[in-house]
C-alpha positions as CSV (number, residue, x, y, z in Angstrom):
1,M,-16.2,24.3,18.7
2,I,-16.7,21.0,20.2
3,S,-13.7,18.6,20.2
4,F,-13.5,15.1,20.0
5,Y,-10.3,14.5,20.5
6,I,-9.1,10.5,20.6
7,N,-6.3,9.3,23.1
8,W,-4.8,7.1,20.8
9,D,-2.7,4.5,23.1
10,F,-3.1,1.1,21.6
11,D,0.1,-1.0,22.1
12,P,1.5,-2.6,18.8
13,E,2.4,-5.8,19.9
14,I,-0.6,-8.3,20.4
15,A,1.1,-11.1,22.5
16,N,5.0,-12.2,22.7
17,I,5.2,-15.9,21.5
18,L,8.6,-16.9,23.2
19,G,10.2,-14.1,22.4
20,F,8.7,-13.5,18.5
21,P,6.3,-10.4,19.0
22,L,2.4,-11.2,17.3
23,K,1.9,-7.5,16.0
24,Y,-1.0,-5.7,14.8
25,Y,0.6,-4.5,11.7
26,G,1.4,-7.9,10.5
27,L,-2.3,-9.4,11.4
28,L,-4.0,-6.3,9.5
29,F,-1.5,-7.0,6.5
30,A,-2.4,-10.4,6.6
31,C,-6.2,-9.6,6.4
32,G,-5.6,-7.4,3.5
33,L,-4.3,-9.8,1.4
34,I,-6.8,-12.7,2.5
35,I,-9.7,-10.5,1.9
36,S,-8.0,-9.2,-1.7
37,M,-7.7,-12.3,-3.1
38,R,-11.3,-13.9,-1.8
39,V,-12.6,-10.7,-4.0
40,L,-10.0,-11.7,-6.5
41,K,-11.3,-15.3,-6.8
42,K,-14.6,-14.4,-7.6
43,I,-13.6,-12.2,-10.8
44,F,-11.5,-15.2,-11.8
45,K,-14.8,-16.8,-11.8
46,T,-16.8,-13.9,-13.8
47,E,-13.6,-13.7,-16.1
48,N,-13.4,-17.8,-16.8
49,L,-9.7,-17.8,-15.6
50,N,-8.0,-20.7,-14.5
51,D,-7.8,-21.8,-11.1
52,N,-4.2,-23.0,-11.0
53,A,-3.1,-19.6,-12.5
54,Y,-5.2,-17.9,-9.5
55,E,-3.8,-19.9,-6.7
56,A,-0.2,-18.6,-8.2
57,L,-1.3,-15.5,-8.5
58,F,-1.5,-15.2,-4.5
59,I,2.4,-16.4,-4.2
60,Y,3.6,-14.1,-6.7
61,G,1.7,-11.0,-5.2
62,I,3.0,-11.9,-1.8
63,L,6.4,-11.7,-3.0
64,G,6.6,-8.9,-5.2
65,I,4.5,-6.5,-3.1
66,F,7.0,-7.4,0.2
67,V,10.3,-7.4,-1.1
68,G,9.3,-4.5,-3.2
69,A,8.2,-2.6,-0.3
70,R,11.2,-3.3,1.4
71,L,13.6,-2.5,-0.9
72,G,11.7,0.7,-1.6
73,H,12.4,1.6,2.1
74,C,15.7,0.5,2.4
75,I,16.3,2.3,-1.2
76,F,14.1,5.7,-1.1
77,Y,14.0,6.5,3.4
78,D,16.8,5.0,4.6
79,F,19.8,4.1,1.9
80,D,22.6,5.6,4.0
81,Y,21.7,3.4,6.8
82,Y,21.1,0.1,5.0
83,S,23.4,0.4,2.9
84,K,26.2,-0.1,5.9
85,N,23.9,-2.6,7.2
86,L,22.9,-4.7,4.1
87,L,22.0,-7.9,6.3
88,E,18.9,-6.2,8.3
89,I,17.7,-5.6,4.3
90,I,16.5,-9.5,4.2
91,L,16.1,-10.3,7.8
92,P,13.7,-9.1,10.4
93,I,16.7,-8.0,12.6
94,K,18.3,-4.7,13.9
95,K,22.1,-4.2,15.3
96,T,22.0,-3.6,19.2
97,L,24.5,-1.0,20.9
98,N,26.6,-3.6,22.0
99,G,27.1,-5.1,18.5
100,G,24.5,-8.0,19.0
101,Y,21.4,-8.2,17.0
102,K,17.7,-8.5,18.1
103,F,14.6,-9.8,16.4
104,I,12.3,-6.8,15.3
105,G,10.3,-7.8,12.3
106,Y,10.3,-5.8,9.3
107,A,10.0,-2.5,10.4
108,G,10.2,-0.3,7.4
109,L,8.2,-1.1,4.3
110,A,7.2,1.5,1.4
111,S,4.0,1.5,-0.3
112,H,5.9,2.9,-4.1
113,G,8.6,0.4,-3.5
114,G,5.6,-2.5,-3.2
115,T,3.6,-1.0,-6.2
116,I,7.3,-1.7,-8.3
117,G,7.6,-4.8,-6.6
118,L,3.7,-5.8,-7.9
119,I,4.4,-4.6,-11.1
120,F,7.4,-6.7,-11.8
121,S,5.9,-9.8,-10.0
122,L,3.0,-9.9,-12.4
123,Y,5.2,-9.7,-15.6
124,L,7.0,-12.7,-14.2
125,F,3.4,-14.2,-13.8
126,S,1.8,-13.4,-16.7
127,K,5.0,-14.7,-18.7
128,K,5.0,-18.3,-16.7
129,Y,0.9,-18.4,-17.2
130,K,0.5,-16.9,-20.5
131,I,-2.0,-14.2,-19.7
132,Q,-1.9,-11.1,-21.0
133,Y,-0.1,-8.4,-19.1
134,L,-2.4,-5.6,-18.7
135,K,-5.1,-8.3,-18.1
136,V,-3.3,-9.0,-15.1
137,L,-2.4,-5.6,-13.9
138,D,-6.2,-4.8,-14.2
139,L,-7.5,-7.9,-12.4
140,I,-5.1,-7.0,-9.6
141,A,-5.9,-3.5,-9.5
142,L,-9.5,-3.9,-8.8
143,V,-8.6,-5.5,-4.9
144,A,-5.3,-3.6,-4.7
145,P,-7.1,-0.8,-2.7
146,I,-8.7,-3.3,-0.1
147,G,-4.7,-4.4,0.9
148,A,-3.5,-0.7,0.8
149,T,-6.8,0.0,3.2
150,F,-5.5,-2.3,5.6
151,I,-1.8,-1.3,5.5
152,R,-2.9,2.1,6.6
153,L,-5.1,0.7,9.4
154,A,-1.9,-1.1,10.4
155,N,-0.1,1.9,10.7
156,L,-2.9,3.4,12.5
157,M,-2.4,0.6,15.2
158,N,1.3,1.2,15.3
159,S,0.8,5.1,15.9
160,E,3.4,5.9,12.6
161,M,2.8,8.4,9.6
162,I,1.1,10.5,11.6
163,G,-0.7,13.7,11.0
164,N,0.8,17.4,11.4
165,P,-0.8,18.9,14.5
166,T,-4.3,20.5,14.7
167,N,-7.2,21.7,16.5
168,I,-9.7,19.9,14.4
169,P,-12.7,18.3,16.6
170,W,-11.8,14.3,15.5
171,A,-8.3,14.9,16.0
172,F,-6.0,11.4,17.8
173,I,-3.6,12.4,20.2
174,F,-1.1,9.8,19.5
175,K,0.0,9.1,23.3
176,K,3.0,6.6,22.1
177,I,4.7,9.9,20.6
178,D,3.5,12.8,22.1
179,N,0.2,14.7,23.8
180,I,-0.4,16.7,20.7
181,P,-3.7,16.8,18.6
182,R,-3.0,15.7,15.3
183,H,-4.8,14.7,11.7
184,P,-5.0,10.9,11.7
185,A,-3.5,10.8,8.4
186,Q,-3.6,7.3,8.3
187,L,-7.3,6.7,8.8
188,Y,-7.6,9.7,6.1
189,E,-5.8,7.3,3.8
190,A,-7.7,4.0,4.5
191,I,-11.2,5.5,4.4
192,S,-10.1,7.2,0.6
193,Y,-8.6,3.9,-0.3
194,L,-11.7,1.8,0.4
195,I,-13.7,4.4,-1.2
196,I,-11.3,4.1,-4.3
197,F,-12.0,0.2,-4.2
198,L,-15.7,0.9,-3.8
199,V,-16.0,2.9,-7.2
200,V,-13.6,1.0,-9.1
201,Y,-15.4,-2.1,-8.5
202,T,-18.8,-0.8,-9.0
203,I,-17.1,0.4,-12.4
204,Y,-16.3,-3.2,-13.5
205,K,-19.5,-4.6,-12.3
206,T,-21.6,-2.1,-14.3
207,K,-19.9,-0.5,-16.8
208,N,-19.2,-1.8,-20.5
209,I,-15.0,-1.5,-20.2
210,K,-13.4,-4.8,-20.3
211,L,-10.5,-5.8,-18.5
212,G,-7.0,-6.5,-20.1
213,G,-6.4,-2.8,-21.6
214,G,-5.0,-1.3,-18.5
215,F,-8.2,0.8,-18.0
216,Y,-8.6,-0.4,-14.4
217,F,-4.8,-0.4,-13.5
218,G,-4.3,3.1,-14.7
219,L,-7.7,4.2,-12.7
220,V,-6.3,2.6,-9.5
221,I,-3.2,4.1,-9.9
222,T,-4.4,7.3,-10.7
223,L,-6.5,7.8,-7.7
224,I,-4.3,5.8,-5.1
225,F,-1.1,7.8,-5.4
226,L,-3.5,11.3,-6.1
227,M,-4.8,11.1,-2.4
228,R,-1.3,10.0,-1.4
229,I,-0.3,13.5,-2.7
230,L,-2.9,15.5,-0.9
231,I,-2.7,14.0,2.1
232,E,0.7,13.7,2.5
233,F,0.1,17.8,3.1
234,V,-1.2,17.1,6.6
235,K,1.7,14.3,7.6
236,I,4.9,14.7,9.1
237,N,7.8,14.1,6.8
238,Q,9.1,10.3,7.6
239,V,12.6,11.1,7.5
240,Q,15.1,14.1,8.4
241,F,16.2,14.9,4.7
242,E,12.2,15.7,3.7
243,D,12.3,18.7,5.8
244,K,14.0,21.0,3.2
245,M,11.9,19.7,0.4
246,Q,9.1,21.6,-1.0
247,L,7.8,18.3,-1.7
248,N,8.5,15.2,0.5
249,M,9.5,11.4,-0.9
250,G,6.3,10.1,-0.9
251,Q,4.7,12.8,-3.1
252,I,7.4,12.6,-5.7
253,L,7.5,9.2,-5.8
254,S,4.0,9.4,-6.9
255,V,4.2,11.7,-9.6
256,P,5.2,9.3,-12.2
257,F,2.5,6.7,-11.2
258,I,-0.2,9.0,-11.8
259,I,1.2,10.1,-15.2
260,I,1.6,6.3,-16.2
261,G,-2.3,6.1,-14.9
262,I,-3.9,8.9,-16.6
263,Y,-2.4,7.7,-20.0
264,F,-3.7,4.4,-19.8
265,I,-7.4,5.6,-19.0
266,F,-7.4,7.9,-21.5
267,Y,-6.0,5.3,-24.1
268,N,-8.9,3.1,-23.2
269,L,-11.6,5.7,-23.0
270,R,-10.3,6.5,-26.7
271,N,-10.0,3.1,-27.9
272,K,-13.4,1.8,-29.0
273,E,-12.0,-2.1,-29.2
274,N,-11.8,-1.7,-25.3
275,Y,-15.6,-1.5,-24.9
276,K,-17.7,-4.5,-24.2
277,Q,-19.9,-5.2,-27.2
């Protein structure tokens, strides 16, 4: 078998401006949000929704994702450390060996926490702007896979969330980690999420299921977290305590989302009121 191993040796830092690093992670995170919001604006026009609500939704979405993702990482994956270093949860700093602090950016964001934070912030948004909550969830669900795609590309640029060793011909060698060919698990997820977006958006454009019943919300979280469970099998564990678990933390946290998603899918498919006339 011919191997085309890719030597991956990107510096995650694009530039350093007066001691503040500009990283690919932040750049790609921002790109994902911007593209998601551009697509969402088209949907708002199609659904004849208020432009003022659209602008506010951008702020609610960013805050919900970021706060939830940060807290999710600190609670689910490294609670022992952050419970003793509470300041580092909210500030982009890390304690040094000599007792000082250095700026590192927000190293540590969990997608499950980001999803929970987004769902909560969208509830607050729906109350504020008097838009049906399930309709807001459906709106965001249509574009959420775009953001997820860019986040996984950001993980790739950071050489983090790497895959297990393998001899597949398209393996990546993450030079900043070791010289072992590995599954490019980040790329698997990015491609999966992009496909999910294309599938769900096509259903929205061509099928007769209305927004507002939670169908698109259910379909997206089911597909995203199903792929998360499957791809976790070819990824190394993120934290040491997962080595003793049959399913890792990412897989366990995905199960409730899939159950909720399946419920909304079948509820909408069985309810004739959720079909366009």
